[in-house]
All heavy atoms as a GROMACS GRO file, in nm:
protein
  382
    1MET      N    1   5.173  -1.251  -3.499
    1MET     CA    2   5.179  -1.243  -3.354
    1MET      C    3   5.152  -1.100  -3.310
    1MET      O    4   5.191  -1.005  -3.375
    1MET     CB    5   5.318  -1.288  -3.307
    1MET     CG    6   5.328  -1.300  -3.159
    1MET     SD    7   5.473  -1.397  -3.119
    1MET     CE    8   5.455  -1.403  -2.947
    2MET      N    9   5.085  -1.085  -3.196
    2MET     CA   10   5.048  -0.952  -3.147
    2MET      C   11   5.163  -0.890  -3.068
    2MET      O   12   5.240  -0.959  -3.004
    2MET     CB   13   4.926  -0.961  -3.058
    2MET     CG   14   4.800  -1.000  -3.130
    2MET     SD   15   4.663  -0.983  -3.017
    2MET     CE   16   4.545  -1.088  -3.097
    3ASP      N   17   5.167  -0.755  -3.074
    3ASP     CA   18   5.270  -0.686  -2.997
    3ASP      C   19   5.229  -0.680  -2.850
    3ASP      O   20   5.111  -0.701  -2.816
    3ASP     CB   21   5.293  -0.547  -3.054
    3ASP     CG   22   5.169  -0.461  -3.051
    3ASP    OD1   23   5.089  -0.467  -3.146
    3ASP    OD2   24   5.152  -0.390  -2.951
    4PRO      N   25   5.321  -0.652  -2.759
    4PRO     CA   26   5.291  -0.653  -2.615
    4PRO      C   27   5.182  -0.553  -2.573
    4PRO      O   28   5.104  -0.580  -2.483
    4PRO     CB   29   5.424  -0.618  -2.550
    4PRO     CG   30   5.528  -0.650  -2.651
    4PRO     CD   31   5.462  -0.633  -2.784
    5VAL      N   32   5.174  -0.437  -2.637
    5VAL     CA   33   5.072  -0.338  -2.601
    5VAL      C   34   4.932  -0.391  -2.631
    5VAL      O   35   4.841  -0.378  -2.551
    5VAL     CB   36   5.098  -0.204  -2.675
    5VAL    CG1   37   4.986  -0.107  -2.651
    5VAL    CG2   38   5.232  -0.145  -2.632
    6THR      N   39   4.916  -0.454  -2.747
    6THR     CA   40   4.786  -0.511  -2.782
    6THR      C   41   4.747  -0.620  -2.684
    6THR      O   42   4.632  -0.627  -2.641
    6THR     CB   43   4.791  -0.567  -2.926
    6THR    OG1   44   4.829  -0.464  -3.016
    6THR    CG2   45   4.657  -0.623  -2.967
    7LEU      N   46   4.842  -0.704  -2.650
    7LEU     CA   47   4.812  -0.811  -2.552
    7LEU      C   48   4.774  -0.754  -2.416
    7LEU      O   49   4.682  -0.802  -2.350
    7LEU     CB   50   4.934  -0.903  -2.537
    7LEU     CG   51   4.966  -0.991  -2.658
    7LEU    CD1   52   5.097  -1.067  -2.637
    7LEU    CD2   53   4.851  -1.088  -2.686
    8MET      N   54   4.841  -0.644  -2.375
    8MET     CA   55   4.809  -0.580  -2.249
    8MET      C   56   4.667  -0.522  -2.253
    8MET      O   57   4.589  -0.537  -2.158
    8MET     CB   58   4.909  -0.470  -2.216
    8MET     CG   59   4.883  -0.402  -2.082
    8MET     SD   60   4.991  -0.260  -2.055
    8MET     CE   61   4.921  -0.144  -2.170
    9LEU      N   62   4.632  -0.457  -2.363
    9LEU     CA   63   4.498  -0.400  -2.375
    9LEU      C   64   4.391  -0.506  -2.374
    9LEU      O   65   4.286  -0.488  -2.312
    9LEU     CB   66   4.489  -0.315  -2.504
    9LEU     CG   67   4.570  -0.186  -2.504
    9LEU    CD1   68   4.562  -0.120  -2.641
    9LEU    CD2   69   4.522  -0.092  -2.395
   10ILE      N   70   4.416  -0.616  -2.440
   10ILE     CA   71   4.319  -0.727  -2.439
   10ILE      C   72   4.305  -0.783  -2.298
   10ILE      O   73   4.197  -0.816  -2.254
   10ILE     CB   74   4.362  -0.836  -2.539
   10ILE    CG1   75   4.347  -0.784  -2.682
   10ILE    CG2   76   4.283  -0.963  -2.520
   10ILE    CD1   77   4.405  -0.874  -2.789
   11GLY      N   78   4.415  -0.788  -2.225
   11GLY     CA   79   4.411  -0.839  -2.089
   11GLY      C   80   4.336  -0.750  -1.992
   11GLY      O   81   4.279  -0.796  -1.895
   12THR      N   82   4.332  -0.617  -2.019
   12THR     CA   83   4.264  -0.525  -1.928
   12THR      C   84   4.116  -0.507  -1.963
   12THR      O   85   4.042  -0.446  -1.886
   12THR     CB   86   4.331  -0.387  -1.930
   12THR    OG1   87   4.327  -0.335  -2.062
   12THR    CG2   88   4.474  -0.394  -1.882
   13ALA      N   89   4.070  -0.562  -2.076
   13ALA     CA   90   3.932  -0.542  -2.118
   13ALA      C   91   3.829  -0.586  -2.012
   13ALA      O   92   3.734  -0.513  -1.985
   13ALA     CB   93   3.907  -0.612  -2.249
   14PRO      N   94   3.844  -0.703  -1.949
   14PRO     CA   95   3.745  -0.741  -1.848
   14PRO      C   96   3.737  -0.642  -1.731
   14PRO      O   97   3.628  -0.613  -1.683
   14PRO     CB   98   3.793  -0.879  -1.799
   14PRO     CG   99   3.873  -0.931  -1.913
   14PRO     CD  100   3.938  -0.812  -1.975
   15ALA      N  101   3.850  -0.589  -1.689
   15ALA     CA  102   3.850  -0.492  -1.578
   15ALA      C  103   3.781  -0.362  -1.621
   15ALA      O  104   3.706  -0.302  -1.544
   15ALA     CB  105   3.992  -0.463  -1.533
   16VAL      N  106   3.805  -0.318  -1.743
   16VAL     CA  107   3.743  -0.196  -1.794
   16VAL      C  108   3.592  -0.214  -1.801
   16VAL      O  109   3.515  -0.127  -1.762
   16VAL     CB  110   3.803  -0.158  -1.932
   16VAL    CG1  111   3.722  -0.046  -1.998
   16VAL    CG2  112   3.948  -0.118  -1.918
   17LEU      N  113   3.549  -0.329  -1.850
   17LEU     CA  114   3.405  -0.355  -1.859
   17LEU      C  115   3.340  -0.362  -1.721
   17LEU      O  116   3.229  -0.315  -1.703
   17LEU     CB  117   3.380  -0.485  -1.936
   17LEU     CG  118   3.415  -0.481  -2.084
   17LEU    CD1  119   3.398  -0.618  -2.146
   17LEU    CD2  120   3.330  -0.377  -2.157
   18LYS      N  121   3.410  -0.417  -1.624
   18LYS     CA  122   3.356  -0.426  -1.489
   18LYS      C  123   3.340  -0.286  -1.428
   18LYS      O  124   3.239  -0.257  -1.365
   18LYS     CB  125   3.447  -0.511  -1.401
   18LYS     CG  126   3.391  -0.538  -1.265
   18LYS     CD  127   3.476  -0.637  -1.188
   18LYS     CE  128   3.411  -0.668  -1.056
   18LYS     NZ  129   3.489  -0.765  -0.978
   19VAL      N  130   3.436  -0.200  -1.451
   19VAL     CA  131   3.430  -0.062  -1.400
   19VAL      C  132   3.316   0.014  -1.469
   19VAL      O  133   3.243   0.088  -1.406
   19VAL     CB  134   3.565   0.010  -1.420
   19VAL    CG1  135   3.552   0.158  -1.395
   19VAL    CG2  136   3.670  -0.052  -1.329
   20ALA      N  137   3.298  -0.007  -1.598
   20ALA     CA  138   3.191   0.062  -1.671
   20ALA      C  139   3.055   0.007  -1.634
   20ALA      O  140   2.954   0.078  -1.650
   20ALA     CB  141   3.216   0.046  -1.822
   21ASP      N  142   3.047  -0.112  -1.584
   21ASP     CA  143   2.920  -0.173  -1.548
   21ASP      C  144   2.857  -0.105  -1.427
   21ASP      O  145   2.736  -0.095  -1.417
   21ASP     CB  146   2.940  -0.323  -1.520
   21ASP     CG  147   2.809  -0.394  -1.491
   21ASP    OD1  148   2.719  -0.383  -1.575
   21ASP    OD2  149   2.799  -0.458  -1.387
   22THR      N  150   2.937  -0.055  -1.336
   22THR     CA  151   2.885   0.006  -1.214
   22THR      C  152   2.799   0.129  -1.244
   22THR      O  153   2.687   0.137  -1.197
   22THR     CB  154   3.000   0.040  -1.117
   22THR    OG1  155   3.069  -0.080  -1.086
   22THR    CG2  156   2.948   0.103  -0.989
   23PRO      N  157   2.848   0.228  -1.322
   23PRO     CA  158   2.760   0.341  -1.354
   23PRO      C  159   2.634   0.299  -1.431
   23PRO      O  160   2.528   0.356  -1.411
   23PRO     CB  161   2.848   0.432  -1.440
   23PRO     CG  162   2.988   0.393  -1.410
   23PRO     CD  163   2.983   0.248  -1.372
   24ALA      N  164   2.647   0.199  -1.515
   24ALA     CA  165   2.529   0.153  -1.591
   24ALA      C  166   2.426   0.094  -1.494
   24ALA      O  167   2.305   0.118  -1.510
   24ALA     CB  168   2.573   0.049  -1.693
   25GLN      N  169   2.470   0.020  -1.395
   25GLN     CA  170   2.377  -0.037  -1.296
   25GLN      C  171   2.310   0.074  -1.214
   25GLN      O  172   2.191   0.066  -1.184
   25GLN     CB  173   2.450  -0.134  -1.203
   25GLN     CG  174   2.496  -0.260  -1.270
   25GLN     CD  175   2.380  -0.346  -1.315
   25GLN    OE1  176   2.275  -0.349  -1.254
   25GLN    NE2  177   2.400  -0.417  -1.425
   26ILE      N  178   2.386   0.177  -1.180
   26ILE     CA  179   2.331   0.289  -1.105
   26ILE      C  180   2.222   0.360  -1.186
   26ILE      O  181   2.114   0.392  -1.135
   26ILE     CB  182   2.442   0.388  -1.063
   26ILE    CG1  183   2.532   0.321  -0.958
   26ILE    CG2  184   2.384   0.518  -1.010
   26ILE    CD1  185   2.659   0.398  -0.929
   27LEU      N  186   2.251   0.384  -1.314
   27LEU     CA  187   2.152   0.448  -1.400
   27LEU      C  188   2.027   0.363  -1.413
   27LEU      O  189   1.913   0.414  -1.411
   27LEU     CB  190   2.210   0.475  -1.539
   27LEU     CG  191   2.315   0.586  -1.548
   27LEU    CD1  192   2.372   0.592  -1.688
   27LEU    CD2  193   2.253   0.718  -1.510
   28LEU      N  194   2.043   0.232  -1.425
   28LEU     CA  195   1.929   0.143  -1.436
   28LEU      C  196   1.844   0.146  -1.308
   28LEU      O  197   1.721   0.154  -1.315
   28LEU     CB  198   1.977  -0.001  -1.464
   28LEU     CG  199   1.868  -0.106  -1.478
   28LEU    CD1  200   1.777  -0.074  -1.595
   28LEU    CD2  201   1.932  -0.242  -1.497
   29LEU      N  202   1.908   0.145  -1.194
   29LEU     CA  203   1.835   0.150  -1.068
   29LEU      C  204   1.761   0.280  -1.051
   29LEU      O  205   1.646   0.285  -1.006
   29LEU     CB  206   1.930   0.126  -0.949
   29LEU     CG  207   1.986  -0.014  -0.936
   29LEU    CD1  208   2.091  -0.019  -0.826
   29LEU    CD2  209   1.873  -0.112  -0.905
   30ARG      N  210   1.823   0.391  -1.092
   30ARG     CA  211   1.756   0.522  -1.084
   30ARG      C  212   1.636   0.527  -1.175
   30ARG      O  213   1.531   0.580  -1.139
   30ARG     CB  214   1.854   0.634  -1.120
   30ARG     CG  215   1.953   0.663  -1.012
   30ARG     CD  216   2.042   0.777  -1.052
   30ARG     NE  217   2.144   0.802  -0.951
   30ARG     CZ  218   2.247   0.879  -0.968
   30ARG    NH1  219   2.268   0.940  -1.084
   30ARG    NH2  220   2.335   0.898  -0.872
   31ALA      N  221   1.650   0.474  -1.296
   31ALA     CA  222   1.538   0.473  -1.392
   31ALA      C  223   1.423   0.388  -1.339
   31ALA      O  224   1.307   0.426  -1.350
   31ALA     CB  225   1.585   0.422  -1.527
   32ARG      N  226   1.454   0.274  -1.279
   32ARG     CA  227   1.348   0.189  -1.224
   32ARG      C  228   1.278   0.259  -1.108
   32ARG      O  229   1.156   0.249  -1.093
   32ARG     CB  230   1.408   0.057  -1.175
   32ARG     CG  231   1.442  -0.037  -1.287
   32ARG     CD  232   1.496  -0.167  -1.235
   32ARG     NE  233   1.527  -0.260  -1.344
   32ARG     CZ  234   1.596  -0.369  -1.330
   32ARG    NH1  235   1.646  -0.401  -1.212
   32ARG    NH2  236   1.621  -0.447  -1.432
   33ALA      N  237   1.355   0.328  -1.024
   33ALA     CA  238   1.294   0.401  -0.911
   33ALA      C  239   1.204   0.514  -0.961
   33ALA      O  240   1.095   0.535  -0.909
   33ALA     CB  241   1.403   0.456  -0.820
   34LYS      N  242   1.249   0.584  -1.062
   34LYS     CA  243   1.170   0.694  -1.120
   34LYS      C  244   1.039   0.639  -1.180
   34LYS      O  245   0.932   0.698  -1.162
   34LYS     CB  246   1.250   0.766  -1.227
   34LYS     CG  247   1.186   0.890  -1.280
   34LYS     CD  248   1.279   0.963  -1.374
   34LYS     CE  249   1.214   1.090  -1.426
   34LYS     NZ  250   1.303   1.162  -1.518
   35LEU      N  251   1.048   0.527  -1.251
   35LEU     CA  252   0.929   0.464  -1.308
   35LEU      C  253   0.833   0.419  -1.198
   35LEU      O  254   0.711   0.441  -1.209
   35LEU     CB  255   0.970   0.345  -1.395
   35LEU     CG  256   0.856   0.265  -1.456
   35LEU    CD1  257   0.773   0.354  -1.549
   35LEU    CD2  258   0.909   0.146  -1.532
   36ALA      N  259   0.886   0.362  -1.092
   36ALA     CA  260   0.801   0.316  -0.981
   36ALA      C  261   0.730   0.434  -0.918
   36ALA      O  262   0.611   0.426  -0.883
   36ALA     CB  263   0.885   0.241  -0.878
   37ARG      N  264   0.801   0.546  -0.899
   37ARG     CA  265   0.738   0.666  -0.842
   37ARG      C  266   0.629   0.719  -0.933
   37ARG      O  267   0.522   0.760  -0.887
   37ARG     CB  268   0.842   0.775  -0.815
   37ARG     CG  269   0.928   0.748  -0.695
   37ARG     CD  270   1.009   0.871  -0.656
   37ARG     NE  271   1.100   0.916  -0.760
   37ARG     CZ  272   1.224   0.873  -0.777
   37ARG    NH1  273   1.274   0.781  -0.695
   37ARG    NH2  274   1.298   0.920  -0.873
   38ALA      N  275   0.655   0.721  -1.063
   38ALA     CA  276   0.555   0.771  -1.159
   38ALA      C  277   0.431   0.682  -1.159
   38ALA      O  278   0.319   0.730  -1.163
   38ALA     CB  279   0.615   0.779  -1.299
   39GLU      N  280   0.451   0.550  -1.154
   39GLU     CA  281   0.338   0.459  -1.151
   39GLU      C  282   0.259   0.475  -1.022
   39GLU      O  283   0.135   0.472  -1.022
   39GLU     CB  284   0.386   0.314  -1.167
   39GLU     CG  285   0.434   0.281  -1.306
   39GLU     CD  286   0.493   0.143  -1.318
   39GLU    OE1  287   0.528   0.082  -1.215
   39GLU    OE2  288   0.501   0.094  -1.433
   40ALA      N  289   0.328   0.492  -0.911
   40ALA     CA  290   0.259   0.511  -0.782
   40ALA      C  291   0.180   0.641  -0.782
   40ALA      O  292   0.068   0.645  -0.732
   40ALA     CB  293   0.361   0.508  -0.667
   41ALA      N  294   0.236   0.744  -0.840
   41ALA     CA  295   0.166   0.872  -0.847
   41ALA      C  296   0.042   0.860  -0.935
   41ALA      O  297  -0.062   0.916  -0.904
   41ALA     CB  298   0.260   0.980  -0.901
   42ALA      N  299   0.053   0.787  -1.043
   42ALA     CA  300  -0.062   0.769  -1.133
   42ALA      C  301  -0.172   0.689  -1.063
   42ALA      O  302  -0.291   0.718  -1.080
   42ALA     CB  303  -0.017   0.699  -1.261
   43ARG      N  304  -0.134   0.590  -0.986
   43ARG     CA  305  -0.233   0.511  -0.912
   43ARG      C  306  -0.298   0.595  -0.803
   43ARG      O  307  -0.416   0.578  -0.774
   43ARG     CB  308  -0.169   0.387  -0.851
   43ARG     CG  309  -0.146   0.276  -0.950
   43ARG     CD  310  -0.109   0.148  -0.876
   43ARG     NE  311   0.009   0.162  -0.792
   43ARG     CZ  312   0.132   0.137  -0.831
   43ARG    NH1  313   0.157   0.100  -0.955
   43ARG    NH2  314   0.233   0.152  -0.749
   44GLY      N  315  -0.222   0.683  -0.744
   44GLY     CA  316  -0.273   0.764  -0.632
   44GLY      C  317  -0.372   0.871  -0.674
   44GLY      O  318  -0.445   0.923  -0.592
   45LYS      N  319  -0.374   0.905  -0.800
   45LYS     CA  320  -0.463   1.011  -0.846
   45LYS      C  321  -0.605   0.964  -0.871
   45LYS      O  322  -0.692   1.041  -0.904
   45LYS     CB  323  -0.407   1.076  -0.972
   45LYS     CG  324  -0.281   1.153  -0.945
   45LYS     CD  325  -0.239   1.234  -1.063
   45LYS     CE  326  -0.112   1.312  -1.028
   45LYS     NZ  327  -0.081   1.411  -1.124
   46GLY      N  328  -0.629   0.837  -0.862
   46GLY     CA  329  -0.765   0.785  -0.876
   46GLY      C  330  -0.814   0.781  -1.017
   46GLY      O  331  -0.755   0.715  -1.102
   47ASP      N  332  -0.921   0.854  -1.047
   47ASP     CA  333  -0.987   0.840  -1.177
   47ASP      C  334  -0.935   0.937  -1.284
   47ASP      O  335  -0.990   0.944  -1.392
   47ASP     CB  336  -1.139   0.857  -1.162
   47ASP     CG  337  -1.177   0.992  -1.104
   47ASP    OD1  338  -1.085   1.066  -1.060
   47ASP    OD2  339  -1.296   1.023  -1.102
   48GLU      N  340  -0.835   1.016  -1.253
   48GLU     CA  341  -0.780   1.106  -1.353
   48GLU      C  342  -0.707   1.024  -1.459
   48GLU      O  343  -0.635   0.930  -1.428
   48GLU     CB  344  -0.682   1.204  -1.290
   48GLU     CG  345  -0.747   1.304  -1.197
   48GLU     CD  346  -0.646   1.400  -1.140
   48GLU    OE1  347  -0.540   1.419  -1.203
   48GLU    OE2  348  -0.675   1.457  -1.034
   49PRO      N  349  -0.723   1.060  -1.587
   49PRO     CA  350  -0.654   0.987  -1.693
   49PRO      C  351  -0.502   1.007  -1.682
   49PRO      O  352  -0.455   1.114  -1.649
   49PRO     CB  353  -0.707   1.046  -1.822
   49PRO     CG  354  -0.796   1.158  -1.786
   49PRO     CD  355  -0.808   1.165  -1.638
   50ALA      N  356  -0.429   0.905  -1.713
   50ALA     CA  357  -0.283   0.912  -1.710
   50ALA      C  358  -0.232   0.984  -1.834
   50ALA      O  359  -0.297   0.988  -1.936
   50ALA     CB  360  -0.223   0.772  -1.704
   51GLY      N  361  -0.118   1.044  -1.823
   51GLY     CA  362  -0.056   1.110  -1.937
   51GLY      C  363  -0.106   1.249  -1.966
   51GLY      O  364  -0.077   1.306  -2.069
   52GLY      N  365  -0.182   1.307  -1.876
   52GLY     CA  366  -0.229   1.444  -1.894
   52GLY      C  367  -0.343   1.459  -1.992
   52GLY      O  368  -0.372   1.568  -2.036
   53ALA      N  369  -0.409   1.350  -2.029
   53ALA     CA  370  -0.522   1.357  -2.122
   53ALA      C  371  -0.640   1.429  -2.053
   53ALA      O  372  -0.659   1.416  -1.933
   53ALA     CB  373  -0.565   1.219  -2.167
   54GLN      N  374  -0.714   1.502  -2.131
   54GLN     CA  375  -0.828   1.577  -2.075
   54GLN      C  376  -0.957   1.500  -2.088
   54GLN      O  377  -0.988   1.442  -2.183
   54GLN     CB  378  -0.842   1.710  -2.148
   54GLN     CG  379  -0.721   1.801  -2.127
   54GLN     CD  380  -0.705   1.847  -1.982
   54GLN    OE1  381  -0.801   1.876  -1.915
   54GLN    NE2  382  -0.582   1.849  -1.936
   0.00000   0.00000   0.00000
């Protein structure tokens, strides 16, 4: 049988994961926005090769 502290920690796991999910979602949205800006900038340059190739 588990002690009360272990049971309490198991019970709080969903709340901890939910709190940790928010920063992860923010990072994902920022990365997607940065990628979209980079793609738009690459499209806007016309015939220049992407990635700095000469």
